FIKE-920364 format. One record per residue (C-alpha): residue number from 1; y, z, x; residue in one letter. Coordinates in nm, 4 decimals, decimal comma. Each point is the difference from the previous one (the first is absolute). Layout:
FIKE-920364
<node NUM; <Y; Z; X>; "A">
...
end
This chain:
FIKE-920364
<node 1; <0,0000; 0,0000; 0,0000>; "M">
<node 2; <0,2383; 0,0726; 0,2872>; "N">
<node 3; <-0,0277; -0,3636; 0,1115>; "S">
<node 4; <0,1796; -0,1182; -0,3120>; "I">
<node 5; <0,2945; 0,2356; -0,0022>; "G">
<node 6; <0,0608; 0,3737; -0,0333>; "P">
<node 7; <0,1728; -0,0424; -0,3363>; "A">
<node 8; <-0,3393; -0,0589; -0,1619>; "L">
<node 9; <-0,1018; 0,3569; 0,0705>; "Q">
<node 10; <0,2574; 0,1365; -0,2446>; "H">
<node 11; <-0,0077; -0,2230; -0,3087>; "Y">
<node 12; <-0,2157; -0,1431; -0,2753>; "L">
<node 13; <-0,3654; -0,0847; 0,0654>; "P">
<node 14; <0,0755; -0,3321; -0,1740>; "E">
<node 15; <0,2595; -0,0783; 0,2671>; "L">
<node 16; <-0,2527; 0,0618; 0,2755>; "A">
<node 17; <-0,2453; -0,2339; -0,1745>; "T">
<node 18; <0,2647; -0,2727; -0,0302>; "I">
<node 19; <0,0918; 0,0170; 0,3691>; "V">
<node 20; <-0,3670; 0,0060; 0,1061>; "V">
<node 21; <-0,0536; -0,3169; -0,2071>; "D">
<node 22; <0,3001; -0,1651; 0,1670>; "L">
<node 23; <-0,1306; 0,0997; 0,3408>; "L">
<node 24; <-0,3329; -0,1675; -0,0823>; "A">
<node 25; <0,1892; -0,3275; -0,0521>; "L">
<node 26; <0,1174; 0,0277; 0,3604>; "D">
<node 27; <-0,3538; -0,0603; 0,1215>; "H">
<node 28; <-0,0847; -0,3157; -0,1933>; "L">
<node 29; <-0,1221; -0,2822; 0,2193>; "R">
<node 30; <0,0939; -0,3277; -0,1677>; "L">
<node 31; <0,2133; -0,3049; 0,0885>; "P">
<node 32; <0,3741; 0,0501; -0,0441>; "A">
<node 33; <0,0415; -0,1686; -0,3393>; "R">
<node 34; <-0,3009; 0,1560; -0,1802>; "P">
<node 35; <0,0734; 0,3446; 0,1407>; "I">
<node 36; <0,3572; -0,0105; -0,1362>; "S">
<node 37; <-0,1243; -0,0987; -0,3457>; "D">
<node 38; <-0,2655; 0,2728; 0,0006>; "V">
<node 39; <0,2528; 0,2609; 0,1079>; "R">
<node 40; <0,2444; -0,0995; -0,2740>; "I">
<node 41; <-0,2731; 0,0173; -0,2670>; "V">
<node 42; <-0,1153; 0,3427; 0,1121>; "R">
<node 43; <0,3517; 0,1365; 0,0443>; "I">
<node 44; <0,0846; -0,1095; -0,3541>; "R">
<node 45; <-0,2964; 0,2022; -0,1255>; "R">
<node 46; <0,1119; 0,2973; 0,2075>; "I">
<node 47; <0,3520; -0,0315; -0,1425>; "V">
<node 48; <-0,1413; 0,0108; -0,3527>; "Q">
<node 49; <-0,1633; 0,3330; 0,0892>; "R">
<node 50; <0,3240; 0,1207; 0,1580>; "L">
<node 51; <0,2073; -0,0885; -0,3054>; "E">
<node 52; <-0,2356; 0,1852; -0,2322>; "R">
<node 53; <0,1097; 0,3132; 0,1879>; "L">
<node 54; <0,3717; -0,0813; -0,0349>; "L">
<node 55; <0,1557; 0,0248; -0,3467>; "P">
<node 56; <0,2004; -0,3047; -0,1114>; "H">
<node 57; <-0,0984; -0,2083; 0,3054>; "H">
<node 58; <-0,2584; -0,2311; -0,1572>; "A">
<node 59; <0,0523; -0,3533; 0,1301>; "G">
<node 60; <0,2957; 0,0978; 0,2187>; "H">
<node 61; <-0,1695; -0,0923; 0,3267>; "G">
<node 62; <-0,1021; -0,3442; -0,1230>; "E">
<node 63; <0,3408; -0,0797; -0,1459>; "R">
<node 64; <0,1756; 0,1205; 0,3158>; "T">
<node 65; <-0,2295; -0,2234; 0,2058>; "A">
<node 66; <0,0782; -0,2955; -0,2259>; "C">
<node 67; <0,3749; 0,0426; 0,0463>; "Y">
<node 68; <-0,0235; 0,0743; 0,3729>; "A">
<node 69; <-0,2163; -0,3074; 0,0680>; "L">
<node 70; <0,2297; -0,2254; -0,2000>; "A">
<node 71; <0,2997; 0,1280; 0,1947>; "L">
<node 72; <-0,1874; -0,0225; 0,3303>; "G">
<node 73; <-0,0958; -0,3624; -0,0638>; "E">
<node 74; <0,3563; -0,0873; -0,0931>; "A">
<node 75; <0,1079; 0,1457; 0,3346>; "L">
<node 76; <-0,2558; -0,2045; 0,1932>; "G">
<node 77; <-0,2230; 0,2815; 0,1245>; "L">
<node 78; <-0,3143; -0,0992; 0,1882>; "S">
<node 79; <-0,3405; 0,0403; -0,1615>; "D">
<node 80; <-0,0746; 0,3012; 0,2228>; "D">
<node 81; <0,3279; 0,1644; -0,1001>; "A">
<node 82; <-0,0697; -0,0717; -0,3677>; "L">
<node 83; <-0,3430; 0,1576; 0,0320>; "L">
<node 84; <0,1464; 0,3169; 0,1550>; "D">
<node 85; <0,2610; 0,0041; -0,2768>; "L">
<node 86; <-0,2757; -0,0382; -0,2601>; "H">
<node 87; <-0,1909; 0,2971; 0,1414>; "F">
<node 88; <0,3186; 0,2090; 0,0136>; "A">
<node 89; <0,1057; -0,0829; -0,3561>; "A">
<node 90; <-0,3385; 0,0901; -0,1443>; "L">
<node 91; <-0,0243; 0,3290; 0,1911>; "L">
<node 92; <0,3650; 0,1094; 0,0150>; "H">
<node 93; <-0,0494; 0,2930; -0,2393>; "D">
<node 94; <-0,3051; 0,1445; 0,1756>; "L">
<node 95; <0,2098; 0,2845; 0,1394>; "G">
<node 96; <0,0803; 0,1252; -0,3508>; "L">
<node 97; <-0,3493; 0,1480; -0,0074>; "L">
<node 98; <0,1193; 0,2476; 0,2646>; "T">
<node 99; <0,2743; 0,1247; -0,2350>; "V">
<node 100; <-0,0812; 0,2535; -0,2748>; "P">
<node 101; <-0,0734; -0,1833; -0,3254>; "A">
<node 102; <0,2483; 0,2219; -0,1827>; "S">
<node 103; <0,2800; -0,1456; 0,2159>; "I">
<node 104; <-0,1116; -0,3636; -0,0257>; "V">
<node 105; <-0,0182; 0,0151; -0,3807>; "S">
<node 106; <0,3115; 0,2152; -0,0500>; "E">
<node 107; <0,2728; -0,1599; -0,2135>; "T">
<node 108; <0,2679; 0,2675; 0,0458>; "R">
<node 109; <0,2266; 0,0004; 0,3074>; "P">
<node 110; <-0,1916; 0,1332; 0,2996>; "L">
<node 111; <0,1033; 0,3027; 0,1994>; "S">
<node 112; <0,0929; -0,0441; 0,3647>; "G">
<node 113; <-0,3414; 0,1217; 0,1128>; "E">
<node 114; <-0,1819; -0,2265; -0,2450>; "E">
<node 115; <0,2065; -0,3015; 0,1015>; "Y">
<node 116; <-0,0737; 0,0700; 0,3656>; "A">
<node 117; <-0,3717; 0,0011; -0,0817>; "A">
<node 118; <0,0329; -0,3315; -0,1850>; "L">
<node 119; <0,1897; -0,1563; 0,2907>; "K">
<node 120; <-0,2914; 0,0761; 0,2311>; "S">
<node 121; <-0,2288; -0,2561; -0,1627>; "H">
<node 122; <0,0898; -0,3129; 0,2061>; "P">
<node 123; <-0,0581; 0,1874; 0,3252>; "R">
<node 124; <-0,3252; 0,1486; -0,1335>; "A">
<node 125; <-0,1299; -0,3446; -0,0970>; "A">
<node 126; <0,0850; -0,1377; 0,3436>; "A">
<node 127; <-0,1804; 0,2902; 0,1661>; "E">
<node 128; <-0,3101; -0,0701; -0,2062>; "L">
<node 129; <-0,0010; -0,3770; 0,0554>; "L">
<node 130; <0,1172; -0,0345; 0,3605>; "E">
<node 131; <-0,3430; 0,0780; 0,1524>; "P">
<node 132; <-0,1499; -0,2921; -0,1979>; "I">
<node 133; <0,0541; -0,2978; 0,2285>; "R">
<node 134; <0,0460; -0,2757; -0,2579>; "F">
<node 135; <0,2483; 0,2189; -0,1929>; "L">
<node 136; <0,2243; 0,1048; 0,2900>; "R">
<node 137; <0,2761; -0,2482; -0,0809>; "Q">
<node 138; <-0,0298; 0,0834; -0,3711>; "A">
<node 139; <0,0327; 0,3696; 0,0920>; "A">
<node 140; <0,3292; -0,0759; 0,1757>; "L">
<node 141; <0,1352; -0,1850; -0,3043>; "L">
<node 142; <-0,1059; 0,2802; -0,2346>; "I">
<node 143; <0,1541; 0,2674; 0,2240>; "A">
<node 144; <0,3459; -0,1548; -0,0444>; "H">
<node 145; <-0,0060; -0,1424; -0,3534>; "H">
<node 146; <0,2266; 0,2787; -0,1306>; "H">
<node 147; <0,2641; -0,0441; 0,2692>; "E">
<node 148; <0,3339; -0,1232; -0,1355>; "R">
<node 149; <0,2234; -0,2767; 0,1268>; "W">
<node 150; <0,2876; 0,2502; 0,0233>; "D">
<node 151; <-0,2046; 0,2508; 0,2024>; "G">
<node 152; <-0,0368; 0,2644; -0,2725>; "F">
<node 153; <-0,3699; -0,0574; -0,0636>; "G">
<node 154; <-0,3075; 0,1780; 0,1289>; "Y">
<node 155; <-0,2013; 0,1060; 0,1914>; "P">
<node 156; <0,1983; -0,0940; 0,3140>; "Y">
<node 157; <0,3415; -0,1099; -0,1270>; "G">
<node 158; <-0,0167; -0,3462; 0,1594>; "L">
<node 159; <0,2694; -0,2434; -0,1104>; "R">
<node 160; <0,0566; -0,3739; -0,0239>; "G">
<node 161; <-0,1875; -0,2199; 0,2429>; "D">
<node 162; <-0,1579; 0,3047; 0,1646>; "F">
<node 163; <-0,2330; 0,0188; -0,3018>; "I">
<node 164; <-0,3088; -0,2197; 0,0596>; "P">
<node 165; <0,0388; -0,3329; -0,1791>; "F">
<node 166; <-0,3227; 0,0362; -0,1984>; "G">
<node 167; <0,1014; 0,3478; -0,1148>; "S">
<node 168; <0,3224; -0,1463; -0,1398>; "R">
<node 169; <-0,2015; -0,2627; -0,1904>; "I">
<node 170; <-0,2318; 0,2697; -0,1332>; "L">
<node 171; <0,2978; 0,2112; -0,1078>; "A">
<node 172; <0,1405; -0,2853; -0,2110>; "V">
<node 173; <-0,3366; -0,0651; -0,1652>; "A">
<node 174; <-0,0710; 0,3694; -0,0621>; "D">
<node 175; <0,3462; 0,0649; -0,1402>; "T">
<node 176; <-0,0101; -0,3019; -0,2290>; "F">
<node 177; <-0,3319; 0,1068; -0,1514>; "D">
<node 178; <0,1281; 0,3544; -0,0535>; "A">
<node 179; <0,3040; -0,1402; -0,1818>; "L">
<node 180; <-0,1904; -0,2610; -0,2020>; "A">
<node 181; <-0,2567; 0,2502; -0,1308>; "T">
<node 182; <0,2315; 0,2950; -0,0592>; "R">
<node 183; <0,0421; -0,0548; -0,3753>; "R">
<node 184; <-0,3407; -0,0939; -0,1329>; "L">
<node 185; <0,1252; -0,0543; -0,3557>; "S">
<node 186; <0,2505; -0,2722; 0,0927>; "A">
<node 187; <-0,0691; -0,3709; -0,0299>; "A">
<node 188; <-0,1465; -0,1519; 0,3168>; "E">
<node 189; <0,2795; -0,2521; 0,0528>; "E">
<node 190; <0,2684; 0,2636; -0,0559>; "F">
<node 191; <-0,1626; 0,2282; 0,2550>; "E">
<node 192; <-0,0326; -0,2817; 0,2504>; "H">
<node 193; <0,3649; -0,1036; -0,0236>; "E">
<node 194; <0,1275; 0,3577; -0,0115>; "T">
<node 195; <-0,2084; 0,0898; 0,3047>; "A">
<node 196; <0,1445; -0,2950; 0,1932>; "L">
<node 197; <0,3538; 0,1067; -0,0893>; "T">
<node 198; <-0,0690; 0,3558; 0,1133>; "Q">
<node 199; <-0,1651; -0,1281; 0,3170>; "L">
<node 200; <0,3156; -0,1936; 0,0866>; "Q">
<node 201; <0,2101; 0,3163; -0,0332>; "T">
<node 202; <-0,2169; 0,1552; 0,2741>; "M">
<node 203; <0,0558; -0,2847; 0,2459>; "A">
<node 204; <0,1885; 0,1200; 0,3053>; "G">
<node 205; <-0,0604; 0,3669; -0,0725>; "S">
<node 206; <-0,3665; 0,0681; -0,0673>; "Q">
<node 207; <-0,1362; -0,3509; 0,0677>; "L">
<node 208; <0,0499; -0,2840; 0,2481>; "D">
<node 209; <0,2564; -0,2236; -0,1791>; "P">
<node 210; <-0,1422; -0,3255; 0,1388>; "D">
<node 211; <-0,3495; 0,0867; -0,1179>; "L">
<node 212; <0,1287; 0,0939; -0,3453>; "V">
<node 213; <0,1804; -0,3345; -0,0265>; "A">
<node 214; <-0,3184; -0,1871; 0,0931>; "T">
<node 215; <-0,2072; 0,2038; -0,2443>; "F">
<node 216; <0,2424; -0,0692; -0,2838>; "V">
<node 217; <-0,0274; -0,3709; 0,0771>; "R">
<node 218; <-0,3803; -0,0060; -0,0261>; "V">
<node 219; <-0,0317; 0,2636; -0,2748>; "A">
<node 220; <-0,0053; -0,2376; -0,3009>; "P">
<node 221; <-0,3491; -0,1130; 0,1034>; "A">
<node 222; <-0,1127; 0,3637; 0,0033>; "L">
<node 223; <0,0969; 0,0841; -0,3586>; "R">
<node 224; <-0,3597; -0,0194; -0,1356>; "P">
<node 225; <-0,1044; 0,2658; 0,2513>; "Y">
<node 226; <0,2827; 0,2494; -0,0530>; "S">
<node 227; <-0,1445; 0,1975; -0,2904>; "S">
<node 228; <-0,2138; 0,3153; 0,0206>; "P">
<node 229; <-0,2813; -0,1817; -0,1803>; "G">
<node 230; <-0,0308; -0,2660; 0,2672>; "W">
<node 231; <-0,2981; 0,1762; 0,1515>; "G">
<node 232; <-0,1879; -0,0817; -0,3217>; "C">
<node 233; <0,0966; -0,3674; 0,0023>; "A">
<node 234; <-0,2691; -0,2710; 0,0187>; "P">
<node 235; <-0,1633; 0,0114; 0,3413>; "T">
<node 236; <-0,0469; -0,2779; 0,2488>; "H">
<node 237; <-0,2700; -0,0820; 0,2566>; "S">
<node 238; <-0,2727; 0,2543; -0,0543>; "G">
<node 239; <0,2077; 0,2750; -0,1579>; "G">
<node 240; <0,2903; 0,0044; 0,2422>; "A">
<node 241; <0,3447; -0,0253; -0,1616>; "P">
<node 242; <0,2248; -0,2984; 0,0718>; "P">
<node 243; <0,1895; 0,0055; 0,3335>; "F">
<node 244; <-0,2098; 0,2714; 0,1588>; "L">
<node 245; <-0,3216; -0,1735; 0,0982>; "L">
<node 246; <-0,1190; -0,3562; 0,0321>; "G">
<node 247; <0,2217; -0,2861; -0,1227>; "P">
<node 248; <0,3562; 0,1149; -0,0361>; "R">
<node 249; <0,2989; -0,1820; -0,1492>; "P">
<node 250; <0,2727; -0,1157; 0,2338>; "H">
<node 251; <0,3440; 0,0245; -0,1619>; "F">
<node 252; <0,2468; -0,1223; 0,2480>; "F">
<node 253; <0,0180; -0,3741; -0,0325>; "G">
<node 254; <-0,1253; -0,1188; 0,3377>; "N">
<node 255; <-0,1270; -0,3472; -0,0778>; "S">
<node 256; <-0,2249; 0,0006; 0,3066>; "R">
<node 257; <-0,2186; 0,2708; -0,1522>; "M">
<node 258; <-0,2382; -0,0051; -0,2929>; "A">
<node 259; <0,1127; 0,1958; -0,3050>; "S">
<node 260; <-0,3150; 0,2133; 0,0303>; "W">
<node 261; <-0,1559; 0,1044; 0,3273>; "R">
<node 262; <-0,2329; 0,2621; 0,1359>; "T">
<node 263; <0,1212; 0,2959; 0,2031>; "F">
<node 264; <-0,0472; -0,0775; 0,3677>; "G">
<node 265; <-0,0455; -0,3750; -0,0511>; "E">
<node 266; <0,1507; -0,2205; 0,2693>; "R">
<node 267; <0,3495; -0,1122; -0,0992>; "R">
<node 268; <0,2842; -0,1968; 0,1605>; "P">
<node 269; <0,1835; 0,1723; 0,2817>; "M">
<node 270; <0,3224; 0,1807; -0,0885>; "R">
<node 271; <0,2134; 0,2702; 0,1610>; "P">
<node 272; <-0,1865; 0,3267; 0,0384>; "R">
<node 273; <0,1477; 0,3442; -0,0448>; "K">
<node 274; <-0,2005; 0,2807; 0,1622>; "P">
<node 275; <0,0033; 0,3500; -0,1464>; "M">
<node 276; <-0,0062; 0,2002; 0,3199>; "N">
<node 277; <0,1291; 0,3525; 0,0280>; "E">
<node 278; <0,3764; 0,0155; 0,0241>; "S">
<node 279; <0,1711; 0,1394; 0,3123>; "P">
<node 280; <0,0822; 0,3707; 0,0102>; "P">
<node 281; <0,3151; 0,1044; -0,1728>; "R">
<node 282; <0,2839; 0,0726; 0,2437>; "P">
end
């Protein structure tokens, strides 16, 4: 147990089981493409178990991954970077299992001590995932997905370009889903448009303004996936939802590419943006 992080010694048995299952995926011996597909399938199943332990989180990981991948493709990320982003989006709430359930599900304003406990969850997730080799980059992105563009986020208070690029993408996707699913009784289209308006008000303070502008541009194609019930939508390719496994729609109008393609498939060369760790804050 010590080999997969000391945090496991203090929390739910279910959390230990989840991390042990993720560690097992580290030891698969398959070619690059099949191993990525197998890992995504199994992580999606793990996320379903995770979300059963988190009130009001059903489908959140899948929707966040949908939005993050759409934004990442629009920004020209490489397939490897998109895969790390996919892992991070699906698992970004893992650290909430280290926070008392009474705090995670609380609707009243939190006390200072409770809020401090809640703010620990990105760091806890990174601690749990970092020893798993294929999730090390995802762990970095998760660690910083609650940093703010203006430097008032957590857990480290990074600001602007010092926040890893993939973490900024994940923050936009995570925030949009939180906004779009906040009022479950509202009409889907109203929630989608209202969430986009609210997202734009956060540009330059909470969120990277350039990433918000790009997300708003591609968001119309995401409307069918921005409702809480999306997780129950018709499935595609052996039970996997659209976007997240197998053939995935491409929204962004590049005539050189097919309108549907498979994750990892060879595609025309285009500028690549790595998602390496940002330099230390001065």
